[in-house]
Structure formats: structure tokens, C-alpha cells
C-alpha positions as CSV (number, residue, x, y, z in Angstrom):
1,X,18.9,-44.4,-6.6
2,X,18.9,-43.7,-3.0
3,X,18.2,-40.0,-2.2
4,X,19.9,-38.1,0.6
5,X,17.1,-36.6,2.9
6,X,17.5,-33.1,4.1
7,X,17.5,-34.2,7.6
8,X,20.8,-36.1,7.0
9,X,22.7,-33.2,5.4
10,X,23.8,-31.7,8.8
11,X,25.1,-35.1,9.8
12,X,27.1,-35.5,6.5
13,X,28.5,-32.0,6.9
14,X,29.7,-32.9,10.4
15,X,31.4,-36.0,9.0
16,X,33.2,-34.1,6.4
17,X,34.2,-31.5,8.8
18,X,35.5,-34.2,11.2
19,X,37.4,-35.8,8.2
20,X,39.0,-32.6,7.1
21,X,40.3,-31.9,10.8
22,X,41.6,-35.6,11.3
23,X,44.9,-35.0,10.1
24,X,46.3,-33.6,13.1
25,X,47.5,-35.3,16.4
26,X,46.1,-34.2,19.5
27,X,48.5,-32.7,22.0
28,X,48.4,-35.4,24.6
29,X,49.4,-38.0,22.0
30,X,53.0,-36.2,22.0
31,X,55.4,-37.4,24.8
32,X,57.5,-34.2,24.7
33,X,56.1,-31.4,27.0
34,X,57.5,-28.8,24.6
35,X,56.1,-30.2,21.5
36,X,52.7,-30.8,23.5
37,X,52.6,-27.0,24.2
38,X,53.5,-26.1,20.7
39,X,50.7,-28.5,19.5
40,X,48.2,-27.1,21.9
41,X,49.1,-23.2,21.1
42,X,49.0,-23.9,17.4
43,X,46.2,-26.4,17.0
44,X,44.0,-24.0,15.1
45,X,46.7,-23.4,12.5
46,X,47.5,-27.1,12.3
47,X,43.8,-27.9,11.5
48,X,43.6,-25.3,8.9
49,X,46.8,-26.7,7.2
50,X,45.5,-30.2,7.4
51,X,42.0,-29.0,5.9
52,X,43.7,-27.2,3.1
53,X,46.2,-29.8,2.2
54,X,43.2,-32.4,2.3
55,X,41.3,-30.1,-0.1
56,X,44.2,-29.7,-2.5
57,X,44.0,-31.6,-5.8
58,X,47.0,-33.7,-6.0
59,X,47.7,-35.5,-9.7
60,X,47.3,-38.7,-7.7
61,X,45.8,-39.7,-4.2
62,X,47.6,-38.6,-1.2
63,X,46.6,-39.6,2.4
64,X,48.1,-38.4,5.7
65,X,49.6,-41.1,7.7
66,X,52.4,-41.5,10.3
67,X,53.2,-45.0,8.8
68,X,54.6,-45.0,5.3
69,X,54.5,-47.7,2.6
70,X,50.8,-48.7,3.2
71,X,48.9,-50.4,0.5
72,X,46.1,-48.2,-1.1
73,X,43.5,-50.8,-0.2
74,X,44.3,-50.6,3.7
75,X,44.8,-47.0,3.7
76,X,41.0,-46.3,4.4
77,X,41.2,-48.2,7.7
78,X,44.5,-46.7,8.8
79,X,45.0,-43.7,11.1
80,X,45.3,-40.7,9.0
81,X,46.7,-38.2,11.3
82,X,50.5,-37.2,10.8
83,X,50.6,-33.3,11.3
84,X,52.7,-32.7,14.5
85,X,55.6,-30.9,16.1
86,X,58.5,-33.4,16.9
87,X,62.2,-33.2,18.1
88,X,65.2,-34.3,16.2
89,X,68.6,-33.8,17.9
90,X,67.4,-30.9,20.0
91,X,65.7,-29.2,17.1
92,X,61.9,-28.7,17.0
93,X,60.4,-29.5,13.5
94,X,56.8,-29.4,12.2
95,X,56.4,-32.9,10.7
96,X,54.1,-33.8,7.9
97,X,53.9,-37.3,6.7
98,X,51.9,-39.3,4.2
99,X,51.5,-41.9,1.3
100,X,51.4,-40.6,-2.3
101,X,49.8,-43.1,-4.6
102,X,51.8,-42.2,-7.8
103,X,53.6,-45.1,-9.5
104,X,56.6,-44.1,-11.4
105,X,58.4,-46.4,-14.1
106,X,62.0,-47.2,-13.5
107,X,62.6,-47.5,-17.1
108,X,61.2,-44.1,-17.7
109,X,62.4,-42.1,-14.8
110,X,65.6,-42.3,-12.9
111,X,65.8,-41.7,-9.0
112,X,66.5,-38.0,-9.5
113,X,63.4,-37.4,-11.7
114,X,61.3,-39.3,-9.5
115,X,62.4,-37.3,-6.5
116,X,61.8,-34.0,-8.4
117,X,58.5,-35.1,-9.3
118,X,57.1,-35.9,-5.8
119,X,58.9,-32.6,-4.5
120,X,57.1,-30.7,-7.2
121,X,53.6,-32.5,-7.1
122,X,53.3,-32.9,-3.3
123,X,55.9,-31.3,-1.1
124,X,56.0,-27.7,-2.6
125,X,52.3,-27.4,-2.6
126,X,52.3,-28.5,1.2
127,X,54.9,-25.9,1.9
128,X,52.9,-23.2,0.2
129,X,49.9,-24.1,2.4
130,X,51.7,-24.5,5.7
131,X,54.5,-21.8,5.6
132,X,51.9,-18.8,5.6
133,X,50.5,-20.0,8.8
134,X,53.9,-19.6,10.6
135,X,55.2,-16.1,9.5
136,X,58.1,-16.3,11.9
137,X,60.6,-19.0,12.8
138,X,60.7,-18.2,16.5
139,X,58.8,-21.6,17.7
140,X,60.5,-24.3,15.6
141,X,63.5,-24.6,13.4
142,X,62.2,-26.4,10.2
143,X,59.4,-28.1,8.3
144,X,60.0,-31.8,8.0
145,X,57.9,-33.5,5.2
146,X,58.3,-37.2,4.3
147,X,56.2,-38.7,1.5
148,X,56.1,-42.4,0.2
149,X,55.5,-43.0,-3.6
150,X,55.7,-46.0,-5.6
151,X,58.1,-47.4,-8.2
152,X,57.6,-50.0,-10.9
153,X,60.4,-52.1,-12.4
154,X,61.1,-55.2,-14.1
155,X,63.2,-57.9,-12.5
156,X,63.8,-61.1,-14.7
157,X,60.9,-60.0,-16.9
158,X,58.3,-59.6,-14.0
159,X,57.0,-56.3,-13.1
160,X,57.0,-55.4,-9.6
161,X,56.0,-52.5,-7.5
162,X,57.6,-51.1,-4.2
163,X,57.6,-47.8,-2.3
164,X,60.3,-45.2,-2.1
165,X,60.5,-42.5,0.6
166,X,61.3,-38.8,-0.1
167,X,62.3,-36.7,2.8
168,X,62.5,-32.8,2.8
169,X,64.0,-30.8,5.7
170,X,63.8,-27.1,5.1
171,X,64.7,-24.5,7.7
172,X,61.7,-22.1,8.4
173,X,63.6,-19.0,6.8
174,X,64.4,-21.0,3.7
175,X,60.9,-22.2,3.3
176,X,59.8,-18.7,3.7
177,X,62.0,-17.5,1.0
178,X,61.0,-20.5,-1.2
179,X,57.3,-19.7,-0.9
180,X,57.8,-15.9,-1.3
181,X,60.2,-16.4,-4.4
182,X,59.1,-14.8,-7.6
183,X,62.0,-15.9,-9.9
184,X,63.7,-19.2,-10.5
185,X,66.9,-18.0,-9.1
186,X,65.3,-17.1,-5.7
187,X,63.7,-20.5,-5.6
188,X,66.8,-22.2,-6.2
189,X,68.7,-20.3,-3.7
190,X,66.2,-21.3,-1.1
191,X,66.1,-24.9,-2.0
192,X,70.1,-24.8,-1.6
193,X,69.4,-24.3,2.2
194,X,67.2,-27.5,2.3
195,X,68.0,-31.2,2.7
196,X,66.5,-33.8,0.6
197,X,66.7,-37.5,0.6
198,X,65.5,-40.5,-1.4
199,X,65.3,-43.6,0.7
200,X,68.0,-42.0,3.0
201,X,70.4,-41.0,0.3
202,X,71.2,-37.3,0.0
203,X,70.4,-35.6,-3.2
204,X,70.8,-31.9,-4.4
205,X,67.7,-30.4,-6.0
206,X,67.8,-28.5,-9.3
207,X,64.4,-27.0,-9.9
208,X,64.7,-25.7,-13.3
209,X,64.3,-27.9,-16.6
210,X,67.1,-29.8,-17.8
211,X,70.3,-30.3,-15.7
212,X,72.3,-27.9,-13.7
213,X,74.8,-25.8,-15.5
214,X,78.4,-26.5,-15.1
215,X,78.8,-23.0,-13.4
216,X,76.0,-24.0,-10.8
217,X,77.7,-27.4,-10.2
218,X,81.1,-25.9,-9.6
219,X,79.9,-23.3,-7.2
220,X,77.5,-25.6,-5.1
221,X,77.9,-29.1,-5.4
222,X,81.1,-29.5,-3.5
223,X,79.6,-27.6,-0.5
224,X,76.3,-29.6,-0.6
225,X,78.3,-32.9,-0.9
226,X,80.3,-32.0,2.2
227,X,77.2,-30.8,4.2
228,X,75.2,-34.0,3.3
229,X,78.2,-36.4,4.2
230,X,78.0,-34.7,7.7
231,X,74.2,-35.2,7.8
232,X,74.6,-39.0,6.9
233,X,77.5,-39.4,9.5
234,X,75.6,-37.6,12.1
235,X,72.3,-39.3,11.6
236,X,74.0,-42.7,12.5
237,X,75.1,-41.3,15.9
238,X,72.8,-41.9,19.0
239,X,71.3,-38.7,20.6
240,X,71.2,-38.0,24.5
241,X,68.7,-40.6,25.2
242,X,70.7,-43.3,23.4
243,X,68.3,-43.5,20.5
244,X,69.4,-43.4,16.8
245,X,68.0,-40.7,14.6
246,X,65.5,-41.7,11.9
247,X,67.5,-42.6,8.7
248,X,64.8,-40.4,6.9
249,X,64.4,-37.5,9.0
250,X,68.0,-36.3,9.4
251,X,69.5,-34.3,12.3
252,X,69.9,-30.8,13.6
253,X,72.5,-29.9,11.2
254,X,70.0,-29.6,8.5
255,X,68.3,-26.9,10.5
256,X,70.9,-24.7,11.9
257,X,70.4,-21.0,11.0
258,X,73.4,-18.8,9.7
259,X,75.7,-16.9,11.9
260,X,75.5,-13.0,11.5
261,X,79.1,-11.8,11.9
262,X,80.2,-8.3,13.0
263,X,81.6,-7.7,9.6
264,X,78.2,-8.5,8.0
265,X,76.5,-6.0,10.3
266,X,79.2,-3.4,9.5
267,X,78.6,-3.9,5.7
268,X,74.9,-3.4,6.3
269,X,75.5,-0.3,8.1
270,X,77.6,1.1,5.3
271,X,75.2,0.1,2.5
272,X,72.0,1.6,4.4
273,X,73.4,4.8,5.8
274,X,71.8,7.1,3.4
275,X,68.4,5.4,4.1
276,X,69.2,5.5,7.8
277,X,70.0,9.3,7.6
278,X,66.7,9.8,5.8
279,X,64.7,7.8,8.3
280,X,66.0,9.7,11.3
281,X,65.6,13.1,9.5
282,X,62.0,12.6,8.1
283,X,60.3,10.4,10.9
284,X,61.7,11.9,13.9
285,X,58.5,14.0,14.7
286,X,56.3,10.7,15.0
287,X,59.0,8.3,16.1
288,X,60.8,10.4,18.7
289,X,64.3,8.8,18.1
290,X,66.6,8.5,21.1
291,X,69.4,11.4,20.2
292,X,72.1,9.2,21.7
293,X,71.3,5.9,20.3
294,X,71.6,6.1,16.6
295,X,70.0,3.5,14.3
296,X,72.4,0.5,14.1
297,X,72.3,-3.1,12.8
298,X,72.0,-5.8,15.4
299,X,72.0,-9.7,15.4
300,X,69.3,-11.3,17.2
301,X,68.5,-15.2,16.9
302,X,70.6,-15.6,14.0
303,X,69.0,-12.7,12.0
304,X,70.0,-9.3,11.1
305,X,67.8,-6.3,12.3
306,X,68.0,-2.6,11.8
307,X,67.3,-1.3,15.4
308,X,65.6,2.0,15.8
309,X,65.7,3.4,19.2
310,X,62.5,5.4,20.3
311,X,60.9,7.0,23.2
312,X,57.2,6.4,24.0
313,X,55.1,8.3,26.4
314,X,51.9,6.8,27.9
315,X,49.1,8.0,30.0
316,X,48.4,5.0,32.3
317,X,47.2,4.1,35.8
318,X,49.9,3.7,38.5
319,X,49.1,-0.1,38.8
320,X,49.8,-0.9,35.1
321,X,51.9,-3.8,34.7
322,X,55.1,-3.8,32.4
323,X,53.1,-6.3,30.0
324,X,50.3,-3.8,29.9
325,X,52.8,-1.0,29.3
326,X,54.7,-2.8,26.5
327,X,51.3,-3.8,24.7
328,X,50.1,-0.1,25.0
329,X,53.4,1.2,23.6
330,X,53.0,-1.1,20.6
331,X,49.2,-0.3,20.0
332,X,49.7,3.5,20.5
333,X,53.0,4.2,19.1
334,X,55.2,1.5,17.6
335,X,52.5,0.0,15.2
336,X,52.1,3.5,13.8
337,X,55.8,3.5,12.6
338,X,55.7,0.2,10.7
339,X,54.3,1.7,7.6
340,X,56.5,4.8,7.4
341,X,59.5,2.7,8.0
342,X,58.9,0.2,5.5
343,X,58.4,2.9,2.8
344,X,62.0,3.3,2.9
345,X,62.7,-0.5,2.1
346,X,60.1,-1.1,-0.7
347,X,61.9,-4.0,-2.4
348,X,64.2,-7.0,-1.4
349,X,66.6,-6.2,1.6
350,X,69.8,-8.0,2.6
351,X,68.7,-8.1,6.2
352,X,65.8,-9.6,8.0
353,X,63.6,-7.0,9.9
354,X,63.4,-3.9,12.1
355,X,63.9,-3.9,15.8
356,X,61.9,-1.1,17.4
357,X,63.8,-0.4,20.8
358,X,61.4,1.7,22.9
359,X,62.0,3.5,26.2
360,X,58.5,3.8,27.8
361,X,57.8,6.6,30.0
362,X,54.3,6.3,31.8
363,X,52.4,8.9,33.7
364,X,51.5,6.2,36.2
365,X,54.8,6.9,37.9
366,X,56.6,3.6,37.0
367,X,60.2,3.5,36.2
368,X,61.1,3.8,32.6
369,X,60.6,0.4,30.8
370,X,62.9,-1.0,28.0
371,X,61.1,-2.9,25.4
372,X,62.3,-4.2,22.1
373,X,60.1,-5.3,19.4
374,X,61.7,-7.5,16.6
375,X,59.7,-7.8,13.5
376,X,60.5,-9.8,10.3
377,X,60.1,-7.9,7.2
378,X,57.5,-10.4,5.8
379,X,55.0,-9.8,8.6
380,X,55.5,-6.3,8.6
381,X,54.3,-6.4,4.9
382,X,51.5,-8.6,5.9
383,X,50.5,-6.1,8.5
384,X,50.8,-2.9,6.3
385,X,48.8,-4.7,3.6
386,X,45.9,-5.4,6.2
387,X,46.4,-9.1,5.8
388,X,47.5,-9.5,9.4
389,X,46.3,-7.9,12.6
390,X,48.6,-6.1,15.2
391,X,48.3,-9.2,17.4
392,X,49.7,-11.5,14.6
393,X,52.4,-9.1,14.2
394,X,53.3,-9.2,17.6
395,X,53.0,-13.1,17.7
396,X,55.2,-13.5,14.8
397,X,57.9,-11.2,16.1
398,X,59.8,-11.3,19.3
399,X,59.2,-8.9,22.2
400,X,61.9,-8.4,24.9
401,X,61.1,-6.7,28.3
402,X,64.0,-5.5,30.3
403,X,66.0,-8.3,28.7
404,X,63.5,-11.1,29.0
405,X,61.4,-12.5,26.3
406,X,57.5,-11.9,26.8
407,X,54.2,-12.6,25.1
408,X,51.8,-9.8,24.8
409,X,47.9,-9.7,24.4
410,X,46.6,-6.4,23.2
411,X,42.9,-7.1,23.9
412,X,44.0,-7.7,27.6
413,X,46.1,-4.7,27.8
414,X,43.2,-2.6,26.5
415,X,40.9,-4.0,28.9
416,X,43.2,-3.2,31.8
417,X,44.0,0.3,30.6
């Protein structure tokens, strides 16, 4: 038997490392400037997703590929890169496509059972790997996963095999809820916000054993059918460039986020008034709440936040920029409020996060600066559990300085202080 020499081991490790990172398209291969920037900015996360999925043990072989329905014997010589950002009807999606070499029997499994099997064996594990790398939905609208599996069936006594394509489009908030769910009811509720197709035909997905209950059908299937009809009709329409949308990856209707109404905000205000009173009473000494701006629920980017208005005092140099001031305000004040505020919301909440609205006064003589920090609960928990850094919390949230969105870098701010 031929032995592997010690000198060749680094070379083999290099090949293995290259193979694991070969599932992601380079930014220059994307034609749209927006997706190019997203691909470049998130290339490290995308490579990690590709490596983790490649290392996952699927029941049957899975290969990344932009082309579907490829014979297994040809897969080794095919371009195995498919992870990329893409645009569909003006919506940005993170797209993952590939071939899954499971072969289902048409006699033993109907279309719904085959779809559910591929979802459970391939798509759900992919989501569990990919979603934690993007704790916020600010950069793209949905995850779009398309997988080809195989079907065996008899025709005139002759067994033949051909591919089927399963497509999942799930908005980022729904994907986060699906991955974070701890009960079957939570998982089922999250999947209701997704769109799933077998060979372009829409299906509603029931995750539990057996068939949906009559109550579930009565409550959900009419709405799902109407939504899916709209998807199919819209998918046949050309976009602004005159091109028709892929029959598998459906259009933006599948990725629209909810509308937060004034009535919904009023209801949240009423339901949480006792907690709000305790927060303002117990945390005022460290938060420095603005007395004339009481905590209130606001809608921001299709999400509901409890906005807490605070005053931040900084000792800075006169030449400090507004970005530097905002970063220091987070580092020295706002970040220290995340943990005590979260203690008042220990379990599931009916809203999405906290907005810290800070009026910054500096000793450098600059005019007061208004900065809003919008943080989703999931990344706030990540931060207080020491699983995310302050920079990751900032990156996953949204920062608005004097009415304009901004990106902050804590290390640069510290260096310029």
C-alpha cells in the first residue's frame, strides 16, 4: 500500500482547505454591484457556511452546484460553487443550490412525502448552519435554497429515474424563528411564512408526523393557497429588465415583511406598560432617561421596537467626528444597558427588539448628536451571553445618526479618541 509521506501532508491539507472553501462564488462573478458588495463584505461568513455544510453528514451525497439535475458521475468535474447573493424582483436573497443524490421511489413516497424528506434532510440543516451567521435581516430579504433529488418510477414496466427540484424561499425573520424554535408549534408557525415548491408547484408544509389537523387546514390552507396563487401568477411576469423570473426561485411576494400598524404598537404599549414603568424607575440612574421622551413602541423597517430615549455624556476631543461620538456612546454607555434592559424581557416577546435613542453631549464643544441604535432581541441575547462582540451587535443592528443610517467601527473610534 502506498504511504503518504510527511512532506506531502501540508499539501493535502491545503487541497482540503481549498475544497471546503470552493462552494462560494467570488464577488467579481456577480453582475449586480449591490450583490458584489454584499458578497465581498460577507465573504468570510459565506466561506464558513460552505465549509460547515460541506462537513455536514447528509444521509446521501450532496454537492454544491449552480446547475441542477447533474448525473453523479459528472459531478466531480462540475463547478461546485453555488453560494451567492442574488436579486429576484428587486429583493436580495442569499442563494444556495445543489444536487442531493437521494433516490425516492414513486410507489412508496408521494410528491408531498418526497418534498418533506428533502426539506428535513437537506434544507433545514442548511438553514441551521447559515442563519446564525446573519443574526439580522438588514442586508437581504430571504434565504433561497434549491435542491435537486431523484425519483424512481415504473413506466410500462420499465424503471426509470429522473430529477425533481425542491425550492425553499424563507424570509430572514422567519428563518431565524425556525432555527430558534424550541417547540413544534413554533417551527410550524415559522414555516408558514416560507414558500416551498416541488418542480415549480407550490406546497404548504406540515412538519409534524401524519397529516395536518382539520383545524390547521381550516385556519391556514385558504390563506396559503391564495398567497401561492399570487406567487405563481407573479412569477410569470417579466421584471423591469424584460426577463422572466425563474420558475423555481419565486418573486418578491415571498419575501415581503409584515407591516407594523399603529394599532399593533398601541397594543404593545398597553401590554408592556408595567414593565416600562419598572424600567424607567429602576434603571434611570445608569440609563439617564430623557424625562420628556417616555419609552414608546415604534415601527422601524417592518419591525416593532421599544424605544428608550437616553442622554449620553462623553469626554472627547473637539475634532471628534459624529461617527466617533456614536461609537463611543455605544461603547461607554449604551452597551452597558443591554443586559439590565433584557432582564425585564426574559422570555418570548411579542415585539422584535430595543431601540436606544441617545442624545449625545460631548465635552469637545460639538452640538448635541442624535443617534438611534436598533438591536433585535436575538443579537442582544447573543451579546449578553458572551457569544457576540459589541461590534457584532452593532453590525447586526441598525445605527441612525441625525436621521441617516451609518456603520460604526469600535476599534477605529477607540484609536481616534
